Backbone as CSV, one residue per row, in Angstrom:
resi,resn,N_x,N_y,N_z,CA_x,CA_y,CA_z,C_x,C_y,C_z
1,MET,126.521,111.886,123.117,127.807,112.231,122.548,128.336,111.022,121.791
2,SER,128.709,111.216,120.545,129.266,110.112,119.775,130.604,110.533,119.193
3,SER,131.409,109.533,118.932,132.682,109.788,118.267,132.777,108.849,117.089
4,PHE,133.376,109.320,116.014,133.484,108.478,114.839,134.586,108.961,113.928
5,SER,134.919,108.077,113.016,135.903,108.387,111.986,135.261,108.116,110.641
6,PRO,135.392,109.016,109.679,134.769,108.793,108.373,135.474,107.728,107.533
7,THR,136.390,106.989,108.129,137.106,105.956,107.377,136.415,104.600,107.446
8,GLY,135.261,104.509,108.090,134.537,103.252,108.146,134.781,102.450,109.403
9,THR,135.474,103.015,110.365,135.696,102.315,111.621,134.443,102.399,112.478
10,ASP,134.527,101.829,113.667,133.386,101.825,114.576,132.918,103.235,114.910
11,LEU,131.631,103.363,115.123,131.044,104.580,115.699,130.772,104.228,117.159
12,THR,131.177,105.084,118.071,131.016,104.799,119.488,130.184,105.893,120.143
13,THR,129.197,105.468,120.930,128.379,106.398,121.711,128.589,106.046,123.187
14,ASP,127.853,106.699,124.062,127.982,106.424,125.488,127.766,104.953,125.818
15,ARG,126.748,104.343,125.193,126.391,102.965,125.549,126.541,101.949,124.425
16,LEU,126.906,102.417,123.225,126.882,101.536,122.059,128.139,101.637,121.215
17,VAL,128.367,100.598,120.438,129.341,100.616,119.355,128.576,100.190,118.106
18,LEU,128.685,100.971,117.048,128.068,100.633,115.767,129.201,100.143,114.876
19,ARG,129.225,98.846,114.629,130.356,98.204,113.948,129.908,97.603,112.621
20,PRO,130.698,97.802,111.565,130.370,97.166,110.289,130.284,95.639,110.447
21,TRP,129.401,95.042,109.670,129.237,93.589,109.673,130.461,92.925,109.060
22,SER,130.837,91.775,109.592,131.864,90.952,108.954,131.164,89.943,108.046
23,THR,131.891,89.406,107.121,131.336,88.383,106.228,130.881,87.173,107.032
24,ALA,131.651,86.785,108.035,131.296,85.627,108.860,129.975,85.855,109.600
25,GLU,129.756,87.072,110.095,128.508,87.372,110.806,127.313,87.351,109.858
26,LEU,127.493,87.880,108.669,126.414,87.837,107.679,126.067,86.403,107.313
27,THR,127.097,85.607,107.091,126.884,84.200,106.750,126.145,83.489,107.874
28,ALA,126.514,83.766,109.115,125.853,83.145,110.263,124.366,83.503,110.299
29,VAL,124.043,84.779,110.115,122.631,85.193,110.131,121.868,84.481,109.023
30,LEU,122.416,84.504,107.825,121.729,83.914,106.673,121.627,82.396,106.767
31,SER,122.507,81.772,107.566,122.504,80.312,107.724,121.823,79.871,109.019
32,ASP,121.243,80.815,109.758,120.612,80.523,111.051,121.573,79.869,112.040
33,VAL,122.804,80.352,112.051,123.808,79.889,113.004,123.955,80.969,114.070
34,ARG,123.879,80.583,115.340,123.999,81.548,116.438,125.456,81.756,116.800
35,LEU,125.822,83.012,117.007,127.174,83.340,117.452,127.126,83.758,118.919
36,SER,128.195,83.498,119.636,128.208,83.715,121.084,128.133,85.183,121.484
37,HIS,128.495,86.104,120.581,128.472,87.524,120.949,127.156,88.215,120.550
38,TRP,126.132,87.440,120.305,124.805,87.985,119.999,123.909,87.856,121.230
39,SER,123.044,88.844,121.441,122.060,88.722,122.508,121.161,87.524,122.185
40,ALA,120.506,86.999,123.203,119.698,85.787,123.024,118.612,85.950,121.958
41,ASP,118.124,87.163,121.770,117.057,87.369,120.785,117.537,88.038,119.493
42,PHE,118.845,87.996,119.237,119.380,88.489,117.969,119.762,87.284,117.127
43,PRO,119.531,87.304,115.821,118.907,88.388,115.075,117.390,88.266,115.090
44,ALA,116.740,89.381,115.279,115.295,89.453,115.128,115.007,89.551,113.631
45,ASP,113.757,89.666,113.276,113.400,89.738,111.853,114.156,90.838,111.124
46,GLU,114.317,92.012,111.785,115.009,93.127,111.138,116.451,92.761,110.791
47,GLY,117.118,92.034,111.679,118.492,91.618,111.428,118.602,90.687,110.238
48,ARG,117.634,89.805,110.087,117.629,88.887,108.940,117.377,89.653,107.643
49,VAL,116.481,90.617,107.693,116.197,91.429,106.502,117.444,92.199,106.091
50,ILE,118.122,92.812,107.056,119.335,93.582,106.755,120.423,92.673,106.201
51,ALA,120.610,91.494,106.795,121.632,90.569,106.287,121.339,90.187,104.836
52,GLY,120.077,89.956,104.515,119.706,89.656,103.132,119.951,90.835,102.211
53,PHE,119.648,92.029,102.697,119.897,93.250,101.928,121.382,93.379,101.615
54,ILE,122.219,93.177,102.628,123.664,93.304,102.443,124.178,92.238,101.476
55,ALA,123.674,91.020,101.611,124.127,89.930,100.737,123.876,90.252,99.267
56,ASP,122.798,90.982,98.996,122.459,91.348,97.617,123.177,92.606,97.139
57,ARG,123.766,93.361,98.061,124.416,94.634,97.736,125.720,94.767,98.501
58,PRO,126.816,94.270,97.953,128.093,94.324,98.669,128.513,95.738,99.070
59,ASP,128.077,96.766,98.340,128.431,98.137,98.709,127.796,98.551,100.036
60,ALA,126.833,97.770,100.533,126.196,98.067,101.815,127.159,97.865,102.984
61,LEU,128.321,97.257,102.725,129.320,97.069,103.770,130.377,98.173,103.766
62,GLY,130.231,99.141,102.895,131.185,100.245,102.841,131.117,101.100,104.090
63,PRO,131.951,102.114,104.171,132.026,102.931,105.383,130.706,103.604,105.756
64,TYR,129.846,103.854,104.792,128.558,104.493,105.088,127.407,103.507,104.933
65,GLY,127.690,102.227,105.167,126.676,101.199,104.985,126.053,100.715,106.278
66,GLN,125.800,99.438,106.313,125.080,98.796,107.416,126.029,98.393,108.542
67,ARG,125.510,98.441,109.771,126.308,98.130,110.953,125.473,97.339,111.968
68,GLN,126.188,96.643,112.827,125.567,96.004,113.977,125.541,97.007,115.120
69,ILE,124.558,96.882,115.987,124.498,97.694,117.200,124.968,96.801,118.343
70,ILE,126.059,97.202,118.977,126.648,96.418,120.060,126.522,97.206,121.359
71,GLU,125.977,96.549,122.349,125.842,97.144,123.678,127.212,97.095,124.351
72,ARG,127.747,98.259,124.688,129.102,98.309,125.253,129.205,97.553,126.581
73,ALA,128.208,97.664,127.443,128.278,97.039,128.767,128.392,95.523,128.694
74,SER,127.675,94.906,127.760,127.668,93.442,127.666,128.539,92.912,126.535
75,GLY,128.821,93.754,125.530,129.555,93.305,124.355,128.701,92.533,123.368
76,LEU,127.398,92.502,123.597,126.491,91.722,122.749,125.899,92.551,121.613
77,VAL,125.714,91.910,120.471,125.005,92.529,119.352,123.520,92.522,119.699
78,ILE,122.904,93.711,119.641,121.501,93.846,120.038,120.624,94.423,118.928
79,GLY,121.212,94.648,117.753,120.407,95.195,116.669,121.258,95.526,115.468
80,ALA,120.617,96.198,114.530,121.277,96.609,113.290,120.810,98.005,112.917
81,ILE,121.705,98.742,112.281,121.395,100.095,111.830,122.248,100.370,110.601
82,GLY,121.771,101.241,109.765,122.611,101.574,108.628,121.978,102.568,107.693
83,LEU,122.806,102.951,106.749,122.394,103.866,105.691,122.186,103.048,104.429
84,PHE,121.160,103.379,103.699,120.888,102.692,102.444,121.583,103.473,101.342
85,TRP,122.831,103.097,101.142,123.769,103.754,100.255,123.592,103.257,98.845
86,PRO,123.817,104.023,97.833,124.328,105.391,97.828,123.198,106.406,97.983
87,PRO,123.560,107.644,98.281,122.553,108.690,98.390,121.944,109.001,97.029
88,SER,120.768,109.564,97.070,120.093,110.016,95.863,119.870,111.521,95.985
89,GLU,120.464,112.268,95.097,120.338,113.733,95.098,120.670,114.323,96.474
90,GLY,121.706,113.785,97.117,122.164,114.316,98.395,121.437,113.790,99.610
91,ALA,120.484,112.881,99.413,119.710,112.338,100.527,119.969,110.839,100.667
92,VAL,120.061,110.385,101.922,120.271,108.966,102.201,119.293,108.542,103.297
93,GLU,118.803,107.316,103.174,117.849,106.787,104.144,118.576,106.044,105.256
94,VAL,118.071,106.172,106.488,118.583,105.423,107.628,117.496,104.450,108.073
95,GLY,117.924,103.269,108.498,117.003,102.272,109.037,117.655,101.586,110.223
96,TYR,116.856,101.042,111.131,117.381,100.458,112.362,116.417,99.448,112.929
97,GLY,116.914,98.608,113.796,116.093,97.671,114.549,116.848,97.226,115.787
98,ILE,116.145,97.166,116.911,116.713,96.729,118.188,115.916,95.507,118.640
99,VAL,116.599,94.521,119.207,115.899,93.330,119.690,114.946,93.711,120.824
100,ALA,113.903,92.912,120.971,112.848,93.213,121.942,113.379,93.355,123.365
101,SER,114.384,92.566,123.738,114.884,92.605,125.113,115.575,93.917,125.470
102,ARG,115.906,94.741,124.471,116.619,95.993,124.753,115.784,97.229,124.390
103,ARG,114.548,97.038,124.010,113.704,98.185,123.640,113.272,98.960,124.878
104,GLY,112.924,100.234,124.646,112.430,101.071,125.728,113.526,101.672,126.592
105,ARG,114.766,101.587,126.159,115.894,102.096,126.942,116.596,103.267,126.259
106,GLY,116.067,103.719,125.132,116.693,104.823,124.411,117.865,104.411,123.537
107,LEU,118.112,103.126,123.387,119.255,102.664,122.609,119.067,102.903,121.113
108,ALA,117.859,102.689,120.613,117.600,102.950,119.190,117.785,104.432,118.882
109,THR,117.342,105.299,119.778,117.526,106.740,119.594,119.006,107.088,119.596
110,GLU,119.759,106.533,120.531,121.191,106.811,120.627,121.915,106.360,119.358
111,ALA,121.587,105.168,118.874,122.211,104.653,117.649,121.818,105.489,116.437
112,THR,120.547,105.842,116.344,120.067,106.623,115.203,120.691,108.005,115.184
113,ARG,120.765,108.643,116.331,121.383,109.966,116.413,122.831,109.914,115.918
114,ALA,123.587,108.907,116.348,124.991,108.771,115.927,125.093,108.487,114.427
115,MET,124.214,107.637,113.910,124.277,107.295,112.489,123.911,108.490,111.626
116,VAL,122.937,109.270,112.049,122.538,110.468,111.303,123.676,111.484,111.311
117,GLU,124.262,111.706,112.471,125.386,112.637,112.591,126.519,112.204,111.654
118,PHE,126.820,110.910,111.657,127.867,110.363,110.796,127.499,110.531,109.318
119,ALA,126.255,110.245,108.966,125.813,110.349,107.567,126.010,111.754,107.026
120,LEU,125.758,112.742,107.859,125.867,114.130,107.397,127.314,114.573,107.201
121,THR,128.281,113.699,107.544,129.686,113.984,107.239,130.101,113.387,105.893
122,ALA,129.236,112.573,105.311,129.576,111.902,104.044,129.608,112.919,102.907
123,PRO,130.552,112.762,102.003,130.626,113.673,100.852,129.317,113.679,100.063
124,GLY,128.797,114.869,99.836,127.599,115.024,99.021,126.281,114.757,99.721
125,VAL,126.303,114.390,100.994,125.055,114.126,101.724,124.663,115.368,102.506
126,HIS,123.430,115.826,102.289,122.926,116.969,103.049,121.627,116.650,103.783
127,THR,121.023,115.478,103.482,119.756,115.110,104.103,119.761,113.628,104.470
128,VAL,119.250,113.329,105.658,119.029,111.947,106.078,117.540,111.811,106.331
129,HIS,116.955,110.738,105.834,115.512,110.563,105.988,115.178,109.138,106.401
130,ALA,113.964,108.960,106.906,113.451,107.645,107.290,111.938,107.672,107.177
131,ASP,111.387,106.549,106.781,109.940,106.369,106.759,109.579,105.385,107.856
132,VAL,108.453,105.589,108.501,108.010,104.690,109.555,106.499,104.518,109.453
133,GLU,106.064,103.289,109.701,104.632,103.024,109.700,104.009,103.663,110.933
134,LEU,102.864,104.306,110.739,102.183,104.949,111.861,101.741,103.938,112.915
135,SER,101.633,102.678,112.526,101.266,101.626,113.473,102.417,101.276,114.410
136,ASN,103.565,101.938,114.245,104.735,101.712,115.083,105.104,103.011,115.812
137,PRO,104.309,103.400,116.814,104.553,104.678,117.489,105.901,104.745,118.199
138,ALA,106.438,103.615,118.637,107.750,103.638,119.294,108.823,104.089,118.311
139,SER,108.749,103.629,117.076,109.732,104.030,116.073,109.553,105.494,115.677
140,VAL,108.322,105.959,115.643,108.066,107.385,115.392,108.781,108.209,116.461
141,ARG,108.653,107.778,117.706,109.269,108.514,118.820,110.801,108.464,118.740
142,VAL,111.370,107.325,118.305,112.823,107.215,118.136,113.309,108.290,117.180
143,LEU,112.638,108.424,116.049,113.065,109.410,115.048,112.925,110.830,115.573
144,GLU,111.832,111.100,116.288,111.654,112.434,116.861,112.765,112.739,117.872
145,LYS,113.044,111.791,118.760,114.076,111.993,119.779,115.473,112.081,119.175
146,ALA,115.666,111.430,118.023,116.969,111.477,117.352,117.167,112.780,116.591
147,GLY,116.147,113.640,116.561,116.290,114.953,115.950,115.771,115.083,114.537
148,LEU,115.114,114.056,114.015,114.525,114.178,112.683,113.148,114.826,112.810
149,GLN,112.757,115.550,111.783,111.468,116.229,111.799,110.505,115.526,110.839
150,ARG,109.272,115.412,111.293,108.234,114.847,110.437,107.893,115.889,109.392
151,TRP,107.991,115.522,108.122,107.724,116.488,107.069,106.569,116.074,106.170
152,SER,106.119,114.815,106.300,105.056,114.344,105.428,104.481,113.065,106.023
153,ASP,103.221,112.806,105.719,102.640,111.513,106.077,101.414,111.256,105.220
154,ASP,100.982,110.014,105.257,99.740,109.636,104.604,98.990,108.738,105.589
155,ALA,98.080,107.950,105.133,97.254,107.144,106.034,98.049,106.089,106.801
156,THR,99.202,105.666,106.289,99.938,104.574,106.920,101.389,104.903,107.295
157,THR,101.972,105.931,106.674,103.407,106.169,106.811,103.713,107.617,107.167
158,ALA,104.652,107.786,108.098,105.178,109.120,108.402,106.590,109.193,107.842
159,ARG,106.933,110.338,107.278,108.255,110.553,106.700,108.993,111.604,107.523
160,PHE,110.210,111.245,107.893,111.046,112.110,108.717,112.318,112.439,107.960
161,ARG,112.915,113.596,108.310,114.199,113.965,107.713,114.891,115.007,108.574
162,THR,116.181,115.116,108.324,116.976,116.197,108.889,118.001,116.588,107.837
163,THR,118.408,117.828,107.887,119.372,118.311,106.911,120.574,118.914,107.627
164,ALA,121.691,118.874,106.933,122.912,119.486,107.461,122.714,121.000,107.520
165,PRO,123.284,121.628,108.522,123.192,123.089,108.583,123.896,123.709,107.375
166,GLY,123.337,124.802,106.893,123.970,125.536,105.795,125.220,126.236,106.272
167,PRO,126.027,126.757,105.364,127.292,127.391,105.731,127.138,128.497,106.782
168,SER,126.052,129.239,106.746,125.868,130.320,107.715,125.408,129.799,109.077
169,GLN,125.006,128.510,109.146,124.514,127.933,110.403,125.594,127.130,111.121
170,ARG,126.738,126.925,110.507,127.778,126.084,111.122,128.598,126.856,112.110
């Protein structure tokens, strides 16, 4: 169960808060400065990649952009998740990463499910998709558990997506 506001505020799930990045947090990641509210193994490589992505695209901090994954019980940042905005022809990509110390607990699935649900409330968005390398079976399982369906693959990559229900399905 997740709750959210389409105004860009935090997304809250049972165990997580998905919070937009602050400029200070981005600067810290890009400068290799550790902040006290980060888990010991944050930022992992994915967090650094996302911080670089955001630095190059200020619109990535908008209400439908990139967020930190915060574990509610500890208050620590344990990963990153976000939408690669803007959508293209009604479709937007979701990406995520959880630090190694918190993997295997369903947290990536919980965050992804909330982000997908939120994305489908965005004006003009009807599809959320993600690509995952087949060499990463844990991430494949996250997408499956989050409700995305595998619709295509090749020798190295599986493609997942979900679509908003049509008017007769709501």
